C-alpha positions as CSV (number, residue, x, y, z in Angstrom):
1,X,-44.5,-80.6,-17.0
2,X,-44.6,-82.0,-13.4
3,X,-40.9,-82.7,-13.5
4,X,-40.1,-79.1,-14.4
5,X,-42.3,-77.8,-11.6
6,X,-40.6,-80.1,-9.2
7,X,-37.2,-78.8,-10.4
8,X,-38.3,-75.2,-10.0
9,X,-39.5,-76.0,-6.5
10,X,-36.3,-77.7,-5.5
11,X,-34.1,-74.9,-6.9
12,X,-36.0,-71.8,-6.0
13,X,-38.5,-72.4,-3.2
14,X,-37.2,-75.3,-1.2
15,X,-33.9,-73.8,0.0
16,X,-35.4,-70.5,1.1
17,X,-36.4,-71.5,4.7
18,X,-33.1,-73.2,5.3
19,X,-31.2,-70.2,3.9
20,X,-33.1,-67.7,5.9
21,X,-32.5,-69.7,9.0
22,X,-28.8,-69.8,8.5
23,X,-28.8,-66.1,7.4
24,X,-30.6,-65.3,10.6
25,X,-28.1,-67.2,12.7
26,X,-25.2,-65.4,11.0
27,X,-26.8,-62.0,11.4
28,X,-27.5,-62.7,15.1
29,X,-23.8,-63.8,15.5
30,X,-22.7,-60.6,13.7
31,X,-24.8,-58.5,16.0
32,X,-23.6,-60.2,19.1
33,X,-20.0,-59.8,18.0
34,X,-20.6,-56.0,17.3
35,X,-22.3,-55.5,20.6
36,X,-19.5,-57.3,22.5
37,X,-16.9,-55.2,20.5
38,X,-18.7,-52.0,21.5
39,X,-18.8,-53.1,25.1
40,X,-15.1,-53.9,25.1
41,X,-14.2,-50.7,23.4
42,X,-16.2,-48.7,25.9
43,X,-14.6,-50.6,28.7
44,X,-11.2,-49.9,27.5
45,X,-11.9,-46.2,26.9
46,X,-11.3,-46.2,23.3
47,X,-14.2,-43.7,22.8
48,X,-12.6,-41.4,25.3
49,X,-9.2,-41.7,23.7
50,X,-10.8,-40.9,20.3
51,X,-12.5,-37.9,21.8
52,X,-9.2,-36.8,23.4
53,X,-7.4,-37.3,20.1
54,X,-10.1,-35.4,18.3
55,X,-9.8,-32.5,20.8
56,X,-6.0,-32.5,20.4
57,X,-6.4,-32.4,16.7
58,X,-8.9,-29.5,17.0
59,X,-6.6,-27.6,19.3
60,X,-3.7,-28.1,16.9
61,X,-5.7,-27.0,13.9
62,X,-6.8,-23.9,16.0
63,X,-3.2,-23.1,16.8
64,X,-2.2,-23.4,13.1
65,X,-5.1,-21.2,12.0
66,X,-4.1,-18.6,14.6
67,X,-0.5,-18.7,13.5
68,X,-1.5,-18.2,9.8
69,X,-3.9,-15.5,10.7
70,X,-1.2,-13.8,12.7
71,X,1.2,-14.0,9.8
72,X,-1.3,-12.7,7.3
73,X,-2.2,-9.8,9.7
74,X,1.5,-8.9,10.2
75,X,2.1,-9.0,6.4
76,X,-0.9,-6.7,5.7
77,X,0.3,-4.4,8.6
78,X,3.8,-4.3,7.2
79,X,2.5,-3.5,3.8
80,X,0.3,-0.7,5.2
81,X,3.2,0.7,7.3
82,X,5.6,0.6,4.4
83,X,3.1,2.6,2.4
84,X,1.9,4.8,5.2
85,X,5.1,5.7,6.9
86,X,6.6,7.6,4.0
87,X,3.3,9.4,3.4
88,X,3.1,10.4,7.1
89,X,6.7,11.5,7.2
90,X,6.3,13.5,4.0
91,X,3.2,15.2,5.5
92,X,5.0,15.9,8.7
93,X,7.9,17.5,6.8
94,X,5.5,19.5,4.7
95,X,3.9,20.9,7.8
96,X,7.2,21.7,9.4
97,X,8.4,23.4,6.2
98,X,5.2,25.5,6.0
99,X,5.6,26.5,9.6
100,X,9.3,27.4,9.0
101,X,8.3,29.3,5.8
102,X,5.7,31.3,7.7
103,X,8.2,32.3,10.4
104,X,10.8,33.1,7.8
105,X,8.3,35.0,5.7
106,X,7.2,37.0,8.7
107,X,10.8,37.8,9.5
108,X,11.5,38.9,6.0
109,X,8.3,40.8,5.8
110,X,9.3,42.7,8.9
111,X,12.7,43.3,7.5
112,X,11.5,44.6,4.2
113,X,8.8,46.8,5.9
114,X,11.5,48.2,8.2
115,X,13.8,48.9,5.2
116,X,11.0,50.6,3.2
117,X,9.9,52.7,6.2
118,X,13.5,53.8,6.7
119,X,13.9,54.7,3.1
120,X,10.7,56.6,3.1
121,X,11.6,58.4,6.3
122,X,15.1,59.2,4.8
123,X,13.5,60.5,1.6
124,X,11.0,62.7,3.6
125,X,14.0,63.9,5.7
126,X,16.0,64.7,2.6
127,X,13.0,66.6,1.2
128,X,12.5,68.5,4.5
129,X,16.2,69.3,4.6
130,X,16.1,70.5,1.0
131,X,13.1,72.6,1.8
132,X,14.7,73.9,5.0
133,X,17.8,74.8,3.1
134,X,15.7,76.6,0.4
135,X,13.9,78.5,3.1
136,X,17.2,79.3,5.0
137,X,18.8,80.4,1.7
138,X,15.8,82.7,0.9
139,X,15.8,84.1,4.3
140,X,19.6,84.8,4.3
141,X,19.3,86.4,0.9
142,X,16.5,88.5,2.3
143,X,18.5,89.6,5.3
144,X,21.7,90.3,3.2
145,X,20.0,92.5,0.7
146,X,19.1,96.1,1.9
């Protein structure tokens, strides 16, 4: 039983301080290396180059987005115009035809009214002439008979 306890101590608890010491030294060396690397990178301007590169990427992405949006807007505008232009043209033609029809109708109405008035006047004149002829005939026959 004492031997097994000794073995447990040798295998599990004995190496712990030595391992932790070496782990601590390795960690300190890693931290020192990282600090030095950050210092060198900053001294060389890597961070600024990265920021510049990121800014350039952002500007390029913005240009691409603007180009794509422009193309999409042009496409929708073209679709709207291809739909709207024939509608507007047909509407304008309709208005023009209505205006021309009103003018033509007024001309034809005046012409028809003029023709009807002339016919009515000629009929009235014919009746008046017939009546005058009847009166004249009666008057002449009255004068001729003693």
